[in-house]
Each structure stands twice: as structure tokens, then as C-alpha cells.
N, C-alpha and C positions, 0 to 999 in steps of 0.2 A: 601468797602473792609475791611475785618477783618485782624488784625495782625496775623502772623503765630505763632504757639506755639513754645517755645524753645525746643531744642532737648531733648528727654526723659532722656539721660544719663548725662545731665549737672549737676544735683545735685550729682551724683556719682563722677564726676570729681572733684567737689568742695570738697567733703568729703575726697577723696583720697589725695588731695593736703594738706588739713588740717592735716590729719593723718601723712603725710610725714613730715610736719613742726614740729608737736609735737614730733615725734620720734627723729628728729634732735636735738631739744631743750633738750630732755631728755638725749640724748647721751652726749651732751656738759656738762650738769649739772653733769652727772655721772663722767665725766673726771675730773671736778673741785673738786668734793667731794672726789675723791681718794687722793687728796693732803692734806686733813684735817682729823682730828680725828673725831670720832662719836659725840663728844660734841662741835664741831665747832672750835677747836683750832688745830694749826699745830702740827704734831707729834714732839717728842723730837728730838733735833739735834743729828746727828751721833757723835760718839766719835771721838776725834782727836788722831790718833796714830802717834807719831813722830818716824820716822825710821832713826836711826843713823847708820853709817857704822860699828862702833866698833873699838876698839884700845887696844893694850897691855899697853899703857901708862895710868896709873890710873888718871892722870890729865884730860884726855879726858872725862872719865865717869863723873867725878865731874863737869866738865864744862857743859856737856849736861844736867845733872840733874838741874844745876843752871838755865840754859836756860829754861827748862820746868817749873821751878818755876816762871820765869818771865811771861811765857804764862799764867800760872794759875792765877797770880795776875791780868792780864788784862781781863781774862774771867773766873771768879771763878766757874760759874755754868756748864762749859763745861767739860764733862768726858775726861780725858787725860791719855794717856798711852805712855810709852817709851819702845822701843825695838831696836834690832840691827840686821844687816845683818850677821855679824860674830863677833867672838872674845869676845863679852860680852853678858851676859844674862840680861833679857830674849831675846831669838832670835825671829825674826818676826813670824815664823810658830807657836811657842808656844803661843805668844800673840794672834794671830788670832784664835787658837784653844780655848783659854780661853774665847774669846769673844762670841763663839758660833754663833748664827745667829744675834747678835747685829750689826746694821749698823755702819760703821766706814769710816772715810776718812784717808788714809795713806799719811802723808806729809813727803817726803824724806828730811832728813837733809843733802842734797847734793847740790852742787853749780851749776850744769849743767847737761845736758843730757849725758848719758853714759850707759855702760852695766848694772849697778845696777838699774838705772831708767827705762831702756827700757826692760830688761829681768828679772833680779832677783826678783825685788819687784812685778811686775805684775804676774809672774809665781807662786810665793808663795801665792799671794792673790787669784789667780784662784783656787788653790788647797785646799783652806780653806773653811769651812762652813760659815764664816762670810760674810755678805753683805758689800762689800767694794768698794771704789772708790779711785784711786791713783791720788794724786794732782801733779801738776808740781813741778820740782825741784826749789830751792830757787832762782837760778840765770838764766839769768841776771835780775836785778831789781834795780831801784834807791835806795831802802832801803839798799841793799848790799853796794852800794857806800857810803851811809851815815855811815854804820858800818866801812868800810875801812878807810874813812876819819877820823873818831873818833879815831881809833887805831893809825893812823899815827900821828895825833895831840898829842896823849898821849906819843908817842915815841919821840917827839921833832920837828915834822914838823912845820915850821914857819908859822905864820898867815899872814905875808907880806914878799915879796921878791923883791929886785930890779932887773932891767933888766939884769945886768951882772950875778948875781947869778942864775937867772932863766935859762939863756943860758947854764949854767954848770950843771943844775939839771935835774934829771929824776927819774922814779920809775920803778922797776921791780915788776910786779904782779906775785908772786910765787904761783903756784897751784900744785896740786898733779900730774895731767896728766892722759890722757886716750888715747887709740888707736881709740876711736870713734871720727870721725871728727866733729860731732855735739858738742861734749864737748869742743873742741878747739874753735869752732865758738862762743859758749856761753862765754868762757873766754875772747876772743877778744872783744866781745861786752861790757863786764864789764870793760875791760881795756880802751876802748874808752870813756865810761861814766866817769870813774875816771880821765882820762886825761882832759876832759872838766871841771871837778870840780877843778882840781889842776892847770891847765894852763901849764903843762909840759908834755913831752912824757911819756907814760906808756906802757911798753913792757911786754906782757905775757911770762912767762917762766915756766918750769915744772921740778918737782923732779924726774919723771919717765915716761916712756911710750910715751913721746911726745917731740918734739923739738920746740924751743931751750931750752937747759938747762939754769939754772940761771947763771952759769959761762959764757956760750956763750953769753947770753944777756948782761951781764956786760961788756964783751970785746967789743961787738959791740957798746955799748953806749960810752965807753971810746974812741973808734976810732972816734966818732962823737964829741968829746970834752965834753962829759957828764961824769964828774968824781965825781960829788956829787950825788950819787945814793942811794935811799932808797929802801928797800925790803918791799913791802906790802904783808903781810901774808894772802893768800887767802885760808885759812883753817878754818873750823868751830871750831876746838879745838886743843889743843897742841898734839904733836905726833912726831914721828921720822922725817917725811918729813918736818914738820914745823920748827923743830929745825935745821935740815940740811940746809934748805934754809936761815934761819936767820943768821947763822954763816958766810955766804958769803957776808954779807952786807958791802960795803966799807964806808958807812956813818951811817945810822940808819936802824933799822928793827922794824916793828910793831908786836904786839902780834896777835895771831889768833882772829877771829871774836868774838867767845865766847858768853857770856850771856849778850848781850846788848838789850836795849828796841827795837831798830830798827830791830834786828833779831827776837825778839818775835812778833812784829807787822807783820813782813814778813811771819812768820809761820802761823799766823791767817789769813792773806790775802790769802795765798795759800789754806788754808782750806775753807774759804768762797767762793773763786773762784771755787773750785771743787764742792761745794755744790750748788752754783748758777747754774752751768752748768747742774747738775743733775735735778734740779727743772725745768729748762727751757725745758729739754728733756721730762720730765713727762707732762708738760703743753701742749706741742705740739703733744703728742702721740695720 
């Protein structure tokens, strides 16, 4: 008995499978190559655009510029730009227009989610020709707690505290305030992180648009026997609200967060985080 011949279309099936495999490999390689430049190196990193709120207080602009200088010292090759949502120039739309189609990551110099982070900045970015990505706000994050702790220590917060003193001590985390509930959630998270660091209660309070006020928080703490209360200034720079909150301190008040290394590192972390997310999306496309 002779063996039967294989089906006549078997070579065609084999060739079709090979062609399909080669097409698949080519598609995957093309996807990877889109992430690198023609000479095999990754394209230049996008510019970092630091988006501050803006203030009529000249100290605020000086502080933000000093903070940008700290960022530049940490990463001198990175293109940096400073702009504002309102009150100071350059405004964000003008900066985006000047960038043209240059890619950029917008890092809000804001401490939590709110209208500016959710609406203002994304809408301005969408209306501009620049290819942008909006990073997360700075808070909550442990680096912010480092910055708050440093400012409290500078203001006189003790390195050690006996049990009796600790029972009489607390902190009010004084923030600007927002009607957005996510903003309050973020501030409460920072307050919890700071309380873990200090070992005393930390109560969030607000200068406007949210409750409780700093005055109300101080009264509530006093009713609990906490009369030795510090005000932790949860503001990026000096201004009317920061000054208003600090003057209510029954014990000590810290300076705004300002141009600290921990703040500069946090700005770069948010930039890198946004860029990594974009690259992951491209790789999976």
C-alpha cells in the first residue's frame, strides 16, 4: 500500500501562516519604532510648564521663580517655563501659544484637585496648538508632608515632646479652600499624613469656600483641651490667605511651602509620572 499524498493546498496554508506571522512582527516593530527617533535615540523630553495660580502679592511671584530655579538645578537640561492661571504674566494661554506644537507637560502648582485642575487648565490646554499633557496636582504626597514638617520645624516645632505636652498640642492645616469635594478629600489626606508624622491631631481648615474655618477649628481643638496649636501653612507661596491664617495662630505658624528641595523634587515627580503614563499608552497602542 502506498502512502496517500498530502492535500494540495497544504503549502498554501503554510505560506499564509508565515505571511501572517511576518505581518504581525512588522506591525509590532513599527509600533516600537514610533517611540524612538530615526537615529535610534528617544526624542527630546517634553518641556515642563509650571502652572501657578497667580497672586497680587509680589512675594508670591518671587517665591515661584525661586522654586523654578530649584527645579532647574535638579534637571538643568530640561526646558522649563513658568506661567499663571490669572493675575500674573505670562498667562497659560500665552505660554501655550508661544510653544507652538512643541510637546509639553503642564504641572499645576496646586495642592489638590479642584476647578483649576479639572476645568481651567485642561480647557486652556485643549484650545492651544501645543501638544500637552496635564500632570496631577502636587498633593496629596509624602513630599508635601516633608515640606510642611520642615516649615513647622523652622517656626519652632519641637523635635521632642513629653506626653503631657503632646496631649495639649495639635496642628491646624490651613488651606485656601474649594467648593469641589475632591479638593477637601485631598487636604484631609495630607492632614492624616502629617498627623502620622507629628504624632498629634492635625485638623484641616480653610480660608474660604469650605468648612471649617481656621477660627472654628481652633475653637473645636480648644474644647478638646488642645490649647497649644500650630498653624501649618498649606499654601505654595505667600499671599493674602496665607497671611490671614497665620495671624490666627495661638502658638506658632509656619511659612508657606515655598522654594524647598522637596517641592522641586515633587514637581519633577509629577512631570515624570505624566510622561511615563504617556509612554505606556503609546507602547500599548
